[in-house]
C-alpha positions, 0 to 999 in steps of 0.5 A: 668921440668914443673910440668903440673899435679901439675899445673892442679891439683892446678887449679882444687883445686882452682875452686869454685862455683860461687856466686849468683847475688842477691846482684846486683839486690837488690842494691839501687842507693844510694849505687850503687858504694859500691854494685859494689865493693862488687859484684866485690870482690865476683866475684873475690873470686869465682876464687881465690886461696883457700888453704883450699878447694879442688873442682873437676870437678865432684863436680862442675858438680854435684853442685845443684845450677848450674841451679839456678845460670844460671837462675840468670845470665840470669836475671842479663843480662836482668835487670841490664845491659841495655847496652847489647842491643845496643852492640848486635846491633852494633856488629852484624851490624859491623861484617855483614858489614865486611863479606859483603865487601870482596867478592865484593872488587876485582870486585869493584877495577876492575870496577873503573879501578884499577890494581889488584896489588892494592888489597893487599893495599885495604885489608891491609888498613882495618887491619892497620886502625883497629890497629890505631883506636883501640889504638887511640879511646881506649885511647880517651875512657880512657881520656873522661871517666876520664875527663867528667861526668859519662856516657858521656865519653863512649857515646862520644867515641862510637859516634866518632867511628861510625862517622869514619864508616860513613865517611869511608862508604861514601868514599867507596860507592862514589868511583864508582861515580867518572868518568875519574880518577881511581887514586882518585877512588882507593884512595877513596876505600883504605881510606874508608876501612882504616876508616872502620877499625878504626871504628871497631877497636875503637868499639871493644876496647870500648866494651871490656873496658866497659865490664871490667868496668861494669861486675864483674870478674867472669862473664867477659868471659861469657859476652864476649862469649855472645857478640861473638855470635852476632859477629858470627851471623853477619859473617854468615849473611853477605854473605847472605845479600851480595848475595841479594845486588849483584842483585841490579842494579839501579840509584837513583838521577842520582847515579848508585847503583850496586853490587859493591858499594851497600855494601858500601851503606848498611854499611853507612845505618848500621852506621846511625842505630848504631848512632841513637840507641847508642844515644838513648839507651846507657848511658855509666853509668856502667863504673865507672872507672872515680871515684876519690879516696879521697886523704885520702883513697888513702894515707891509701892504701899505706902499708909501711910494704909491701915496695911498696913505694906508687906504686901498683905492676903490673902483667907484666907476666900475661899481657904479657902471655895474649897478646902473647896467643891472638896473637897466636890464631889470627895468627892461625885464619888468616892463616886458613882464608887465605890459606884454599881456595887455599889449598883445591883447590890445594889438593882436586880440590874443587870448589867454592860451596864446599869451601863456604859450608866448611866456612858456616859449620865453621860459624855454628861451631863457633856459637855453640862454642860461645854458649858453652863457655857462658854456660861453663864459669858459671861452669868451671874455666876460666884457664881450658878453656884457657888451653883447647883452646891451646890444641885444637889448637895444636892438630888441627894444628898437624892434618893439617900437611901432615908430619910425618903422611903421604906424603899426607893430607887425607880429613878426617884429613884436615876436623878434623884439620880445625874443631878443629882450628875453635873451638879453636879460639872462646874459646881462644879469649873469655877466653883470653879477660876475663882473660886479663880484670881480670889481669889488675884489677879495672882500666880504660882499654881503652888503654889496650884493644885498644892495645889488639885489635891492636895485633889481627889485626897485624896477618891479615896484615902479616899472609897472606903473610907469609902463602902463602910464606911458602906454595910455599916454600915447593911446597904446602905441609902443614907441614911447615906452620902448624908445625909452628902453632903447635910449637907456641901453644906448646910454649904458652902452656908451658908459660901458665902452668909456669905462670898460678898462675898469670892469676888471678884477680888483687885482688888475685895477690895483696893479694899474692904479699903483703903476699910474700912481708911481708915474704921476706922484700918487699923493696928487692922484689920490687927491684929484681922482680918488675919494679919501673915504676908506674903501671896503677892500681888504688888503691882500697878503701872501700869508693870511692866517685865521685866528682861532676862534673859540667855538661854543 
């Protein structure tokens, strides 16, 4: 059996007070690379295993430097990371654009003469584009960051991603201007949604990979949560903007702009704003993963006594558990956003106003949770927040089951379960992305973050079909659907507890690996435990020198 108490006690004992950020503020441009490495190591050690110290939650709560550390963290966000403001604007506009389209999508299809059977294709095309775009643009980001001069790779990748949004929004808006050919019009809508999905998927991959490169491990969850608050604000503001757009009925240069294609015009303008402010204010120079390690330094990193034979070990289980947990959280989220509206209508006969009020409250709750995660991440170990998100999701799913508690699902339990699942999602998403970046280590994470965003898009493709099918199978009883969700949370809880020692920054994993290899004859360890496939982890050195590239 799994010693859950022992595992949790290990986490509590390994939690340490976060280091200050004064070293980042005091570094000069000449030694910026060394300062970043030192800050990265400091952040890593703040969450590493410390066998000689035991710090409890009460100790962390009573630490007199927590307020001072929070103030320093805010100062660093404002002064050091100038890329935050462009990210804030891009994320807000992208999320507002997503929530604006959904209410008007089906009326738009009807307006252009398409059948309602075409609606699932239009909805799924966005998520498919998000899957493909996140992987493709994430890979392009990684290539350009390694190939081009410092800062150019991230900027070019972000601009290319926004270009997909511009083209997609133009196609979507112009579908209403095509007369006499409904097939072309509906294809414009589907193609537009696909390209919009590619834009948002690529943008998310770039932003998360950039955070992993520009922010030290101890602060990644906090920064991810900070950006998530902008996303939630966009989702909340979107319906309000959409309501204003629905009142538009005019003609400009002979082109009709109405309630259905006005969202496309808004998204097009939003993309142009994103393009301008990205070009002006985003330099991309905080991502230094394109640094080239000197060959002599690289050879020195190969420790023959560890038996790695020139390969750095890769934390396969840490990566796999993070990806699986990310999928579970998004599956639960996709189920909830799909079936809550029809479910509340069937069970409680709620009207559209009551359902909209429910989702408005959910948006506010998500916003509060994102703010809370940002603050908690400064004082609470990431893995504790991770376990908390799983437990909250499990309890929320159990509350939404109408069996074995009672034949029917009372309203109070429906609201309680809905609220807990709503809270679990932003905690899980932000913490998993931060831990995932730490597990991967000091490497360009464009492809990896692209794969992670693709994983999040997949449940939104298959989730609605599965959820509605399961509800109809048991005559709109909830025990089967949410029972599956609860079981998934329970399984991933067991995996996290089993492999929680691997959900650590790569530097800690590498230290433990080398120590264990020396005790157990590294060659045998590599052959029996670790794959011989070279890992994507780039070896670290105390002296990383960037080779000067000729700027064209």
